[in-house]
MARBA-51112 format. One line per 4 residues: number of its first residue (from 1); their letters; for each residue x, y, z of C-alpha. Coordinates in Angstrom, 2 decimals, always signed. Each point is the difference from the previous one (the first is absolute). Layout:
NUM	A	X Y Z; ...
This chain:
1	MKIL	+38.13 -54.36 +73.14; +0.71 -1.11 +3.56; -1.17 +2.40 +2.70; +0.43 -0.03 +3.78
5	ALNS	-2.66 +2.15 +1.71; +0.87 +0.90 +3.59; -2.73 +1.28 +2.33; +1.39 +1.58 +3.16
9	SPRI	-3.35 +0.99 +1.54; -0.49 -1.47 +3.49; -3.76 -0.05 -0.54; -1.88 -3.05 -1.19
13	KGQS	-2.21 -0.24 -3.08; -3.12 +2.10 +0.30; +1.78 +2.65 +2.07; +3.01 +0.80 -2.15
17	KTEL	-0.36 +2.53 -2.82; +3.55 -0.90 -1.02; -1.12 -3.56 -0.60; -3.16 +1.20 -1.76
21	MLSH	+2.06 +2.00 -2.48; +2.63 -2.71 -0.38; -2.57 -2.70 -0.73; -1.34 +2.02 -2.93
25	LVGG	+3.49 +0.76 -1.29; +0.87 -3.70 +0.15; -3.26 -0.88 -1.73; +0.93 +2.25 -2.91
29	MEKA	+3.51 -1.45 -0.16; -1.29 -3.54 -0.08; -2.58 +0.94 -2.64; +2.91 +1.18 -2.17
33	GAQV	+1.70 -3.39 +0.42; +2.47 +0.64 +2.81; +0.88 -2.56 +2.65; -0.54 +1.81 +3.32
37	EVVH	+0.76 -1.19 +3.51; -1.45 +2.09 +2.85; +1.87 -0.05 +3.33; -1.43 +1.56 +3.16
41	LRTK	+3.01 +1.13 +2.02; -2.03 -0.14 +3.23; +0.20 -3.80 -0.27; +3.80 -0.08 -0.48
45	TIKN	+3.00 +0.34 +2.29; +2.37 +2.69 -1.28; +2.69 +1.00 +2.46; +1.52 +3.47 -0.10
49	CIGC	+3.24 +0.49 -1.90; +2.82 +0.24 +2.58; +2.53 +1.66 -2.32; +2.58 -2.79 +0.37
53	YTCW	+0.81 -0.16 -3.75; +0.29 -3.79 +0.13; -2.05 -0.04 -3.22; +2.78 +2.06 -1.65
57	TKTP	+3.04 -1.85 +1.35; -0.21 -3.45 +1.58; -3.11 -1.22 -1.87; -0.37 +2.28 -3.05
61	GRCI	-3.65 +0.39 -0.96; -1.32 -1.83 +3.06; -1.14 +1.56 +3.30; +1.22 -1.26 +3.37
65	HRDD	-3.59 -0.21 +1.30; -1.83 -3.29 -0.35; -3.57 +1.09 -0.42; -2.75 +0.19 -2.64
69	MTSE	+1.80 +2.81 -1.82; +3.15 -2.04 -0.56; -1.59 -3.37 -0.66; -3.04 +1.06 -2.05
73	LFPK	-0.64 +3.65 -0.78; +3.37 +1.25 -1.21; +0.44 -2.87 -2.51; -3.52 +0.64 -1.32
77	FIES	+0.73 +3.73 -0.16; +3.17 -0.48 -2.07; -1.74 -2.45 -2.36; -2.91 +2.36 -0.70
81	DLAV	-0.35 +2.35 -2.95; -2.04 +2.45 +2.09; -0.41 +0.47 +3.74; -2.99 +1.93 +1.32
85	YATP	+0.48 +1.82 +3.30; -3.53 +0.50 +1.39; +0.02 +2.00 +3.22; -2.25 +2.23 +2.07
89	LYHF	+1.46 +3.45 +0.51; +1.52 +0.19 +3.50; +1.49 +3.36 +1.01; -0.04 +0.98 -3.69
93	TMNA	+2.08 -2.91 -1.29; -0.07 -3.82 -0.11; -0.73 -1.87 +3.23; +2.58 -1.85 +2.08
97	AMKA	-0.80 -3.44 -1.40; +0.67 +1.14 -3.56; +3.06 +1.98 +1.00; +1.44 -3.09 +1.72
101	FVER	-0.53 -1.95 -3.23; +1.68 +2.70 -2.09; +3.00 +0.20 +2.34; +0.42 -3.76 -0.17
105	TLPA	+0.43 +0.17 -3.80; +3.55 +1.27 +0.64; +1.52 -3.32 -1.21; -1.12 +1.01 -3.51
109	LEPT	+2.77 +2.62 -0.02; +3.78 -0.23 -0.25; +2.05 +1.74 +2.74; +2.19 +1.83 -2.52
113	LVRK	-0.57 +3.67 -0.78; -0.58 +1.33 -3.49; +0.09 +3.66 -1.02; -2.16 +1.35 -2.80
117	GDIT	+0.22 +3.75 -0.33; -0.61 +1.40 +3.48; -1.79 -3.14 +1.21; +1.51 -2.89 +1.97
121	YHPL	-1.84 -3.31 +0.18; +0.29 -3.75 +0.57; -0.39 -2.06 -3.20; -2.45 -2.86 -0.18
125	RGKH	+1.34 -3.48 +0.67; -2.17 -1.43 -2.76; -3.64 +0.03 -1.08; -2.40 +2.31 +1.85
129	PGIV	-3.76 +0.30 -0.55; -1.71 +3.17 -1.13; -1.89 +1.72 +2.82; -3.63 +1.08 +0.20
133	VLAV	-1.13 +1.95 +3.08; -3.62 +0.03 +1.15; -1.08 +1.95 +3.07; -3.20 +1.24 +1.65
137	AGFP	-0.57 +2.80 +2.49; -2.88 +1.35 +2.04; +0.89 +3.63 -0.76; -1.83 +1.31 -3.10
141	EISV	+2.90 +1.86 -1.64; +2.21 -1.77 -2.54; +2.92 +2.06 +1.34; +0.20 -2.21 +3.10
145	FDQL	+1.84 -2.54 -2.17; +2.78 +2.46 -0.93; +2.52 -1.33 +2.55; -0.59 -3.61 -0.99
149	SNYV	+0.21 +0.91 -3.68; +3.26 +1.89 +0.50; +1.49 -2.96 +1.86; -0.90 -2.70 -2.52
153	NFMY	+0.99 +2.15 -2.97; +3.40 +0.70 +1.58; +0.40 -3.65 +0.98; -1.01 -1.74 -3.23
157	KKGL	+0.28 +2.69 -2.69; -0.64 -1.66 -3.39; -0.80 -3.24 +1.77; -3.19 +1.55 +1.35
161	FAEI	-2.65 -0.88 -2.58; -3.11 +1.44 +1.63; -1.43 +1.78 +3.04; -3.65 -0.56 +0.96
165	YRPG	-1.32 +2.23 +2.78; -3.53 +0.27 +1.40; -0.76 +2.83 +2.44; -3.20 +0.11 +2.04
169	AEAM	-0.04 -3.79 +0.05; -2.39 -0.35 +2.95; -2.79 +1.33 -2.22; +0.41 -3.00 -2.30
173	VQPI	-2.18 -2.21 +2.22; -2.85 +2.49 +0.45; -3.13 -1.13 -1.89; -0.91 +3.53 -1.09
177	FKKV	+3.24 +0.24 -2.00; -0.29 -3.44 -1.60; -0.34 +1.22 -3.59; +3.18 +2.08 -0.01
181	CDDV	+1.91 -2.58 +2.07; -0.93 -2.74 -2.46; +1.51 +2.16 -2.74; +3.17 +0.52 +2.05
185	LDAV	+0.40 -3.76 +0.52; -0.73 -0.68 -3.66; +2.79 +2.43 -0.85; +2.35 -1.83 +2.38
189	SKAG	-0.79 -3.25 -1.84; +0.66 +1.80 -3.28; +3.34 +1.17 +1.40; +0.92 -3.63 +0.69
193	EELV	-0.72 -0.93 -3.61; +1.95 +2.96 -1.34; +3.03 -0.80 +2.15; +0.20 -3.54 -1.33
197	KNLK	-0.52 +1.07 -3.61; +1.95 +3.28 -0.09; +2.02 +0.20 +3.24; -1.68 +3.33 +0.75
201	ISPE	-3.37 +1.47 +0.94; -1.75 +2.46 -2.32; -0.69 +3.56 +1.25; -3.73 -0.58 -0.51
205	TKER	+0.03 -3.03 +2.29; +2.02 +1.85 +2.64; -2.54 +2.84 +0.00; -2.85 -2.45 +0.55
209	IIQP	+1.84 -1.57 +2.94; +0.51 +3.30 +1.82; -3.35 +1.59 -0.90; -1.80 +1.68 +2.94
213	ICDP	-2.39 -2.29 +1.86; -1.68 +2.61 +2.17; +0.26 +3.52 +1.37; +3.06 -0.03 +2.33
217	SLMA	-1.68 +2.35 +2.49; -3.01 -2.32 +0.32; +2.24 -3.02 +0.45; +1.92 +1.84 +2.72
221	RASN	-3.24 +0.76 +1.82; -1.18 -3.61 -0.25; +3.39 -1.24 +1.18; -0.06 +2.30 +3.01
225	IFWR	-3.47 -1.26 +1.01; +1.31 -3.55 -0.27; +3.09 +0.66 +2.13; -1.97 +1.90 +2.65
229	TCIS	-2.28 -3.02 +0.33; +2.96 -2.38 +0.31; +1.47 +2.16 +2.74; -3.26 +0.44 +1.90
233	QGVT	-0.70 -3.74 -0.13; +3.60 -0.99 +0.76; +0.35 -2.26 -3.04; +2.32 -0.42 -2.97
237	PEEM	-1.43 +0.24 -3.54; -0.03 -3.79 -0.32; -1.73 -0.41 +3.36; -2.53 +2.59 -1.08
241	KAKR	-0.66 -1.99 -3.17; -0.21 -3.31 +1.87; -2.48 +1.46 +2.50; -1.96 +1.60 -2.87
245	LIPR	+0.17 +3.39 +1.69; -1.36 +2.99 -1.91; +1.82 +3.37 -0.06; -2.01 +2.49 +2.05
249	PDTI	-0.66 +3.43 -1.55; +0.13 +3.04 +2.30; -1.76 +2.43 -2.33; -2.79 +0.00 -2.57
253	EDFM	+2.60 +0.67 -2.70; +2.00 -3.06 +1.04; -3.18 -2.07 +0.13; -0.81 +1.00 -3.57
257	LLMQ	+3.50 -0.88 -1.14; +0.10 -3.44 +1.60; -3.48 -0.91 -1.21; +1.04 +0.97 -3.50
261	MAFR	+3.13 -2.18 +0.25; -1.96 -2.93 +1.46; -2.60 +0.11 -2.78; -0.30 -3.27 -1.95
265	PELA	-1.31 +0.87 -3.49; -0.30 -3.65 -1.03; -2.33 -0.63 +2.94; -1.96 +3.23 -0.34
269	GDIK	-1.09 -1.15 -3.43; -2.61 +2.15 -1.68; -1.18 +1.81 +3.14; -1.24 +3.51 -0.78
273	AVLQ	-0.67 +1.82 +3.27; +1.07 +2.78 +2.33; +1.04 -0.81 +3.58; -0.17 +2.97 +2.37
277	FTFS	+1.65 +0.30 +3.43; -0.88 +2.71 +2.50; +2.34 -0.03 +2.99; -0.30 +1.59 +3.42
281	GVQD	+2.16 +0.16 +3.11; +3.79 +0.30 -0.25; -0.33 +0.43 -3.75; -3.02 +2.00 -1.09
285	GSCF	-0.67 -0.04 -3.74; -1.18 -1.93 -3.05; +1.34 -1.90 -2.96; -1.45 -2.23 -2.69
289	FIFK	+1.06 -2.75 -2.39; -1.35 -0.40 -3.53; +0.04 -3.54 -1.43; -0.36 -0.33 -3.75
293	NGII	+1.05 -2.90 -2.23; +2.80 -1.21 +2.28; +1.35 +3.51 +0.65; -0.11 +1.94 +3.25
297	EVSE	+0.00 +3.78 +0.34; +0.51 +1.63 +3.40; -1.14 +3.47 +1.05; -0.38 +2.08 +3.12
301	GTST	-3.39 +1.48 +0.83; -3.47 -1.35 -0.68; -1.72 -1.57 -2.97; -3.53 +1.03 -0.98
305	EPAL	-1.24 -3.54 -0.65; +1.94 -2.65 +1.94; -1.12 -3.60 -0.34; +1.19 -0.59 +3.56
309	LIET	+0.49 +2.58 +2.75; +2.00 -0.98 +3.07; -0.09 +2.41 +2.95; +2.47 -0.96 +2.72
313	PFDL	+2.49 +1.24 +2.58; +3.41 -0.05 -1.70; +1.73 -2.05 +2.69; -2.78 -2.59 -0.02
317	WMDI	+0.29 -0.54 -3.74; +3.77 -0.27 +0.25; -0.51 -2.68 +2.67; -2.33 -1.84 -2.37
321	LTGK	+2.43 +0.45 -2.88; +2.91 -1.45 +1.98; -2.01 -2.84 +1.53; -0.09 +1.34 +3.54
325	ADGQ	-3.79 +0.30 -0.12; -2.69 -2.16 -1.60; -1.71 +2.10 -2.68; -3.23 -1.98 +0.01
329	KMFM	-0.25 +0.10 +3.78; +0.70 +3.75 +0.08; -2.72 +0.52 -2.60; -2.55 -2.04 +1.95
333	EGKY	+0.84 +1.96 +3.15; -0.53 +3.28 -1.85; +3.57 +1.19 +0.42; -0.03 +1.11 -3.63
337	SAKG	-2.65 +0.23 -2.71; -0.11 -1.27 -3.58; -2.72 +1.17 -2.33; -0.69 -1.18 -3.51
341	DLKL	+1.48 -3.04 -1.78; +0.91 -2.30 +2.90; +1.17 -2.65 -2.49; +2.85 +2.36 -0.85
345	LMRM	+0.83 +0.21 +3.71; +0.14 -3.80 +0.19; +2.43 -0.11 -2.95; +2.50 +2.50 +1.36
349	NEIF	+2.36 -2.64 +1.41; +0.07 -1.55 -3.45; +0.39 +3.23 -2.00; +2.76 +1.28 +2.29
353	GG	+1.63 -3.35 +0.59; +3.55 +1.23 -0.51
């Protein structure tokens, strides 16, 4: 089987969840013996269709534009058995780069009109690949793909072999969700194998792909903390990442949430301890973290036997957390106190390295 996999994400590898999903789908396809070529549309020149109909009249089957679509991509598209449209969800449908590609496949159709029942359509000029659609979205509900699904089903009908949708995709790179995300990506690879072998994806595999990664309300809270930090610092998400800026919690509840999400179980190892925080100032209250066999539990209030007790003004600790203040220096100056297992204090940057 010959497959053309088209990635329309503008983001580069390491940033793009579209590409993350596509790479696993392609891996499964290749494992099943398919010949797959991956094309990143961000590297290609695809001019907009100008509606001139030259491809239907003067040069049947060939576009008037002389760009990468005409010279390279359209011929590869027509020669493929399957074409994968991999796109991030923009305004609840495919993004502009993918839409431009789709519109430029017009030469695959004849200009004549055919009636079948109450439906009028253009017949195919010749061979046309089967279509697989893969899309990711930040929103956690699977329903956000309804408009895209309606469009591709109307467009390709029986020629649409599979739809692969992943909501809540931003959570896929959070260390705390690694176990479930690994299962999602394994299912995407399985989907690639099934498509090559059966030209369809099993219901069981689809369910694994769309399984919940985390509580949507918690992800919304974490996202809002992140965006507030971007706005307050005047940076884009990529600039925030490049500068290694840390989202700044405004409340004890948000602090607990972000610490839980930043927890690195593989680095915590076999630590068995309770870490207690007692805050004063703009946020007055307590919370504690229980470490046990690579798992973290978070609770408000106080623990009876903490291994380490940190008593600190809330704003000061948030400054330390976000790198605006030197934690060791603040400790030496008595700006906050730490009692108990100071080795645990020294390992906090490691344990919460995410």
